[in-house]
C-alpha positions as CSV (number, residue, x, y, z in Angstrom):
1,M,5.4,7.6,8.3
2,T,4.3,8.2,4.7
3,K,1.7,5.8,3.4
4,K,2.2,4.4,-0.1
5,L,-0.6,4.0,-2.7
6,I,-0.3,1.1,-5.1
7,K,-2.5,1.4,-8.2
8,D,-3.3,-1.0,-11.1
9,V,-2.3,-4.2,-9.4
10,S,-4.3,-7.4,-10.1
11,L,-4.1,-10.9,-8.6
12,S,-2.7,-12.2,-11.8
13,Q,0.5,-10.2,-11.3
14,F,1.6,-12.1,-8.2
15,E,1.5,-15.3,-6.3
16,I,0.5,-15.9,-2.7
17,I,1.8,-19.0,-1.0
18,A,0.5,-19.9,2.5
19,T,2.4,-22.5,4.4
20,D,2.1,-24.2,7.8
21,I,3.4,-27.5,9.2
22,S,-0.2,-28.4,10.2
23,T,-2.6,-29.7,7.6
24,T,-5.4,-28.9,10.0
25,V,-4.4,-25.3,10.1
26,L,-4.1,-25.2,6.3
27,E,-7.6,-26.6,5.9
28,I,-8.9,-23.9,8.2
29,A,-7.1,-21.2,6.2
30,Q,-8.4,-22.6,2.9
31,N,-11.9,-22.2,4.2
32,G,-11.3,-18.5,4.7
33,K,-13.9,-18.1,7.4
34,Y,-13.4,-15.8,10.4
35,S,-15.6,-15.0,13.4
36,S,-16.7,-11.4,13.9
37,V,-14.2,-11.1,16.8
38,S,-11.2,-12.4,14.9
39,I,-11.8,-10.4,11.8
40,I,-11.8,-7.0,13.6
41,R,-8.2,-7.5,14.9
42,G,-6.2,-5.2,12.7
43,L,-8.4,-5.4,9.6
44,D,-9.6,-2.0,8.3
45,E,-13.4,-1.9,7.7
46,V,-12.9,-0.9,4.1
47,F,-11.0,-4.1,3.4
48,K,-13.4,-6.2,5.3
49,E,-16.3,-4.9,3.2
50,K,-14.3,-5.2,0.0
51,Y,-12.8,-8.7,0.3
52,F,-15.2,-10.6,2.7
53,H,-18.9,-11.3,2.9
54,N,-20.9,-12.0,6.1
55,Q,-22.4,-15.5,6.1
56,D,-23.8,-17.4,9.1
57,Q,-22.2,-15.2,11.8
58,A,-18.8,-15.5,10.1
59,W,-16.9,-13.5,7.6
60,T,-15.8,-15.4,4.5
61,L,-12.9,-14.4,2.2
62,S,-14.0,-13.9,-1.4
63,E,-13.6,-16.9,-3.7
64,K,-11.5,-14.8,-6.1
65,I,-8.8,-14.3,-3.4
66,K,-9.0,-17.8,-1.9
67,N,-8.4,-19.2,-5.4
68,A,-5.3,-17.0,-5.8
69,I,-3.6,-18.6,-2.8
70,R,-1.6,-21.8,-2.9
71,F,-1.7,-23.6,0.4
72,Q,1.3,-25.9,1.1
73,Q,2.4,-27.9,4.0
74,F,5.9,-26.8,5.0
75,N,8.3,-27.2,7.9
76,L,10.5,-24.2,8.6
77,Q,13.3,-26.5,9.7
78,N,13.5,-27.9,6.1
79,S,15.4,-26.4,3.2
80,F,13.7,-23.3,1.6
81,T,15.0,-23.8,-1.9
82,S,11.9,-25.6,-3.2
83,L,9.8,-22.5,-2.3
84,G,11.5,-20.2,-4.8
85,E,12.3,-16.5,-4.4
86,F,10.0,-13.8,-2.8
87,D,9.6,-10.1,-2.7
88,T,7.8,-10.2,0.6
89,V,7.5,-12.9,3.3
90,F,5.2,-12.7,6.3
91,C,6.3,-14.9,9.3
92,R,4.5,-13.3,12.2
93,Y,4.2,-14.9,15.6
94,V,5.6,-18.2,14.4
95,M,9.2,-18.1,15.7
96,I,8.3,-17.1,19.2
97,Y,8.1,-20.9,19.9
98,F,11.6,-21.6,18.7
99,S,15.0,-21.5,20.3
100,D,17.3,-18.6,19.5
101,K,19.5,-20.9,17.4
102,L,16.5,-22.1,15.3
103,K,15.2,-18.5,14.9
104,Q,18.6,-17.5,13.6
105,E,18.7,-20.4,11.2
106,I,15.3,-19.6,9.8
107,A,16.2,-15.9,9.5
108,D,19.3,-16.9,7.6
109,K,17.3,-19.1,5.2
110,M,14.7,-16.4,4.7
111,A,17.5,-14.0,3.7
112,G,18.4,-16.6,1.0
113,I,14.9,-16.6,-0.6
114,I,13.9,-12.9,-0.3
115,K,14.9,-10.9,-3.3
116,P,17.2,-7.9,-2.9
117,G,15.1,-5.0,-1.7
118,G,12.5,-7.4,-0.4
119,T,10.8,-7.4,3.0
120,F,10.6,-9.9,5.8
121,F,7.7,-9.2,8.2
122,V,7.9,-10.7,11.7
123,G,6.0,-10.0,14.9
124,S,7.2,-7.5,17.4
125,S,7.9,-10.2,20.0
126,E,10.1,-12.2,17.7
127,L,13.6,-10.9,18.5
128,F,16.7,-12.1,16.8
129,I,20.2,-12.1,18.2
130,D,21.9,-11.2,15.0
131,V,19.1,-9.8,12.7
132,Q,21.3,-7.1,11.3
133,K,23.5,-9.7,9.7
134,N,20.8,-10.1,6.9
135,F,18.2,-7.5,7.5
136,E,17.7,-3.8,8.3
137,A,15.3,-3.7,11.3
138,M,12.3,-1.3,11.0
139,T,9.4,-0.8,13.3
140,Y,5.9,0.4,12.1
């Protein structure tokens, strides 16, 4: 796999929307604090040092990045039209709790809000019956 380098990108050039059905989970996310154990799961040391600072035995996301994120309560069973269109959507380890029918409905709705050429990231354990209907499956 060839890695891509993206240069000259600033937070003002894109929008990050974080959603969850739980207001409690959204509050935790807004705090941007992670234990030393949770932050090492898949986060490169370079990014940890660049975007987090160590405080009271926890790693806290920089205010600049936290302020660039819009946190919004959202139920995946609702219509997606109010969210807008996206280049990239991350929906990892969410749909593992849903029936195959609901997974397919959500994947279909995601296809409607992801721009042509966009990317939909899901966890490796989130299998879809008819994913090829809307997406080209890739594994990294």
